[in-house]
N, C-alpha and C positions, 0 to 999 in steps of 0.2 A: 504494500500500500504506499504509494508515494504521494507527495503534495502535487496538486494540479496548479499549473502555472498561473492561472487567473485567480486562483483562490488566496486571499489574504490571510495572514496570521490572526489567529483568534484573539480577541480582546476578552479578557476575563472580568475586567472592571473598569469603569472609566474614572471613578474617584475612589479613593481609600475607603470611604464610607460604605461602598458597595462590596467590600469583602471582608468577611469575618476572620479570615486568617486560620481557618480550620485545617488546611493543608489536604483537603480531600482531593483537589486537582492535581496536587504533587503526587500524591500517593498512587492515583490511578493511571498517571501518565505511562503508556507502555514504551516510549522512547527516552524516558527521563529528561524531556525536553523542559520541565518546569523546575525552577529553583526558588527557594524561599529567600528573600533578600531583605535584610534589616534596614528600616528607615532610620531618620535621624532620631526619632522617639525611641527606638527600641524595638518596634513592632515588625513583625515578619510578613511580607506579602509576596505572592507568587509573581514570578517573572518568566516570561516563555522566550526559549531560545529558537529564533526562526529558523536556524539552520537545522535543527532536530525535529521540529514540530511536523507531523504529517497531516495535521488537520482532521484527526479523527473525531474530535469534539467530545471525548469522553469526559474531559475536564468540565465542560459545559453541562453535560448531563448529570454529573455528581455534585454539582455546586448547589449546596442548601439555599443559598440567597436567590440563585436564578430559579429555583423551583418554587419560590413563594409567588403565588398568584393574587 
């Protein structure tokens, strides 16, 4: 499963407030394309490595914030 040329890298959140830092996306990524990066306040947020991401969207499917309707 490779990345489609026209498909852009997945955006997990637009603002830090849209991420709870649960690491579910990090844990499920089959390519280990997500790392948890500490911000200036010491909280960790996921960051996607575009070179490793295959756009499988498992990170989106497992995200508890994105599942709230």
